[in-house]
C-alpha positions in Angstrom: 0.0 0.0 0.0 1.4 3.3 -1.0 1.6 6.4 1.2 -1.0 8.2 -1.0 -3.5 5.4 -0.4 -2.8 5.5 3.3 -3.4 9.3 3.4 -6.7 9.0 1.5 -7.9 6.3 3.9 -7.2 8.5 6.9 -9.0 11.5 5.3 -12.0 9.3 4.6 -12.1 8.1 8.1 -11.9 11.6 9.6 -14.7 13.1 7.6 -18.0 11.5 6.8 -19.1 11.4 3.1 -22.0 13.4 1.8 -25.2 11.6 1.2 -26.8 11.6 -2.3 -29.3 14.5 -1.3 -26.7 16.7 0.5 -25.3 19.7 -1.3 -21.5 19.5 -1.6 -21.0 23.2 -0.7 -22.7 23.0 2.7 -21.6 19.5 3.7 -19.7 19.5 6.9 -19.9 23.2 7.3 -18.4 24.3 10.6 -20.3 27.1 12.2 -18.4 29.3 14.6 -19.6 29.2 18.1 -21.4 32.4 19.1 -20.7 33.8 22.5 -23.7 34.1 24.8 -25.6 37.3 24.3 -24.8 39.9 26.9 -27.1 42.7 27.6 -25.4 46.1 27.5 -25.1 47.9 30.8 -26.3 51.4 31.4 -29.2 53.3 29.7 -29.8 53.6 26.0 -27.6 55.9 24.1 -29.5 58.9 22.7 -30.0 58.8 19.0 -27.6 61.0 17.1 -29.4 63.8 15.5 -27.9 65.8 12.7 -27.8 69.4 13.5 -28.3 71.7 10.6 -26.1 74.7 10.4 -27.9 77.9 11.5 -29.3 79.9 8.7 -27.5 83.2 8.4 -30.4 84.8 6.6 -33.3 86.5 8.4 -36.4 88.2 7.0 -36.7 91.9 6.7 -39.7 93.5 8.6 -42.4 95.4 6.8 -41.4 99.1 6.2 -43.2 101.8 8.2 -44.7 104.9 6.6 -41.8 107.0 7.8 -39.3 104.6 6.2 -41.3 104.6 2.9 -41.4 108.4 2.9 -37.6 108.7 3.5 -36.8 106.2 0.8 -39.3 107.6 -1.8 -38.7 111.3 -1.3 -35.8 111.7 -3.8 -37.7 109.7 -6.4 -40.9 111.7 -6.0 -38.9 114.9 -6.2 -37.3 113.8 -9.4 -40.6 113.0 -11.0 -42.2 116.2 -9.8 -39.2 118.2 -11.2 -39.7 116.7 -14.7 -43.5 117.3 -14.5 -42.9 120.9 -13.5 -40.6 121.4 -16.5 -43.2 119.9 -18.8 -45.9 122.3 -17.4 -43.6 125.3 -17.8 -42.8 124.3 -21.4 -46.5 124.0 -22.3 -47.2 127.4 -20.7 -44.3 129.0 -22.7 -45.7 127.6 -25.9 -42.9 125.0 -26.3 -45.4 122.1 -26.9 -42.7 119.8 -28.5 -40.5 120.2 -25.5 -43.4 119.6 -23.1 -44.4 116.4 -25.0 -40.8 115.2 -24.8 -40.6 115.9 -21.1 -43.9 114.0 -20.5 -42.5 111.1 -22.4 -39.3 111.3 -20.2 -41.5 111.4 -17.1 -43.5 108.3 -18.2 -40.2 106.5 -19.1 -38.7 107.4 -15.7 -41.8 106.2 -13.8 -41.9 103.0 -15.8 -38.2 102.4 -15.2 -38.6 102.9 -11.5 -41.6 100.5 -11.4 -39.7 97.8 -13.5 -36.7 97.9 -11.2 -38.6 97.5 -8.0 -36.2 95.2 -6.3 -35.3 97.3 -3.3 -36.2 97.9 0.3 -35.8 101.1 2.4 -32.4 101.1 4.0 -33.9 102.2 7.4 -36.1 99.0 7.3 -33.1 96.8 6.6 -31.1 98.5 9.4 -34.0 98.0 11.8 -34.3 94.3 10.8 -30.6 93.7 11.4 -30.7 95.5 14.8 -33.7 93.4 15.9 -32.3 90.0 14.9 -28.5 90.3 15.6 -26.3 91.4 18.4 -25.2 94.5 16.4 -26.4 98.0 15.8 -26.0 99.2 12.2 -24.8 102.8 12.1 -24.5 103.3 8.3 -25.0 101.4 5.1 -22.4 102.3 2.4 -22.7 101.6 -1.3 -19.2 100.5 -2.5 -19.8 102.1 -5.9 -20.6 105.5 -4.4 -19.4 105.7 -0.8 -20.1 109.5 -0.5 -23.9 109.3 -1.2 -26.1 108.1 1.7 -27.9 104.9 0.9 -31.7 105.3 1.1 -32.7 102.1 -0.6 -31.1 98.7 -0.5 -31.4 96.6 -3.7 -31.8 92.8 -3.6 -28.9 90.6 -4.5 -26.3 93.2 -3.9 -23.5 93.7 -1.3 -23.1 96.8 0.8 -20.5 97.8 3.3 -21.8 98.7 6.8 -20.5 100.2 10.0 -22.0 98.6 13.1 -21.5 98.6 16.9 -20.8 95.3 18.5 -21.6 94.3 22.1 -18.4 96.0 23.3 -19.5 99.3 21.7 -16.7 99.1 19.2 -17.3 100.3 15.7 -16.7 97.5 13.2 -16.9 97.2 9.4 -18.9 94.5 7.9 -20.8 93.3 4.8 -24.5 93.5 4.3 -25.8 90.8 1.9 -29.4 91.0 0.5 -31.9 88.7 -1.2 -35.5 89.5 -2.0 -37.0 89.9 1.5 -33.9 88.5 3.3 -30.8 90.0 4.8 -27.5 88.6 6.2 -24.5 90.3 7.9 -20.9 89.2 7.8 -17.8 90.6 9.4 -15.0 92.0 7.3 -13.2 88.6 7.4 -16.4 86.9 5.9 -17.6 85.3 9.2 -21.4 85.3 9.3 -23.1 87.2 12.2 -25.9 84.8 13.0 -29.3 85.8 14.2 -29.9 85.6 17.9 -32.0 82.6 19.1 -33.2 81.5 15.6 -32.2 79.9 12.4 -31.2 76.6 14.1 
């Protein structure tokens, strides 16, 4: 008897053979022993909740009559000036100039109505003061820093001066969307609304 036959005989004696109905893959499958189940000690862990980042945008309040009046006064005076020129032109017999001025007046009024994407600056400042720990002192248009800003257009950036909690004057950025406002410091850190936006 050869050594190979002896080895096959030993292997056959150690393992039983599969029957005719047994699948070869699962035959003599050794299942690992499972440790006894152990109940965890202590209370249940609280479920992890995903915290959303706080929203830096806050709504702008409704403008008051005084805020509307302050914002609209320059526009109304412009329209009244063109209307007065048209009336004087008609009274002086310059009908062609009067008609041209009335057309200019209609075009100016239509342009103002078509570009109505703004809010009074006083309303925006009041909204920022009410929702954030800052007090806005001045809104500055970067394109024209010398002219005081009376209206704040949506989707534009403005520079602002504001007082922080330590009564220090800081420079920041005012970001606007239609009906929403956000404030960031000069190093682009958002000044989040107090007690909201979570």
